[in-house]
C-alpha positions, 0 to 999 in steps of 0.5 A: 334608258335605252332606246327601241334598238338598245338594251340598257343595262345597270352593272352592280358588282362588289369588284370594281375591276369586274365591272370595269371590264364588263362596262369597257366590253359592252360598250363596244356594242352598238346595241347595249348602253351601260347606264350605271356601275356600282358596288353597292345594292342600295346605290343600285336601287337609286340608279335604277330608280333614275335611269330606268334600265332593262337589264340589271346584272348583279353580283349574287355575292355582294355584302351589306344589301344583299343581291336578292334583297336589291333585285326585289327592291328594284322590281319594286320600282320597275316591274319589267325589269329583267334581272341576271346574276354574275357571280362566283358563288354557284350554290343551290341556295343562291340559284333558288333565291334567283329563281324566286326573283324570276332571274332570266340569268345566272352567270358563272364568273369562271366563264370568259368575258366573251361568254358573259357578253354573249349571255348578256346579248342573249338575255337582251334578245328576250332568252334566258341564260343560265351557265353550264355549272347552273344547269348542272344543279338544276339537272337541265340539259344543255340544249334544253329550253330554260323557259320550259324547264323545271327550275328546282335545285336538289336542296329545294327538295329537302324537307325542313326536317332533312335540313335539320338533320343535314346541319347536325351531321355537318357539325359531326354529330353521330346519328345517335347524337342527332337523334337526341338533339332533334328528339327522334330515334336513331333509325329516323335520323338514318333514314332521313340521312339516306333520303338526303343522299338520294336526293342530293345524289351524294354518298357519303357522310363527308361529302354531305357535310361538305355540301352543308358547308358549301350551302351555309347550312353549317360553319366549321 
């Protein structure tokens, strides 16, 4: 646990090289203390219970015990802990999960190590940090205050039926085939497809399919 002037950090990342590099960079700072490093969610929960870090930085793409389940488990034992995510997987679905656990940060691994360290320092000061690529998905301008901004991805605006239609479109089904599968009219399918394109700001069927694949709504 950090002192009054030091922020204690637990690093959890599938890629040990990333954790090592980040731990080394943070160790150079006088006001940050890395209290633990692990690649596994279960061990992260144990380390959080032991060290009571003020900030836990999680890889959103962890295998096994997911980063979001890990976050919830850690919050259960330490309600005041700050949770942030560092990942290559900047998708609406992951951002939505991060918002659900009240994450104070979602950092794109494509950023430089210097930017990542600066983001951690911002979070330590009580601010929030979402990478530009994440802000874009949330429709938040660069200068907007994250504390007051509406945290909502385009995917979160889709209805259950629209998601069903999107999944079937991504599988290569025609409007007629989707109508048959979902027991609705072809006209209704076309209306849903129009709504999907408007809500997602995607304007062709191929791009819709790509979006669904990227979001894990369908597989090839």
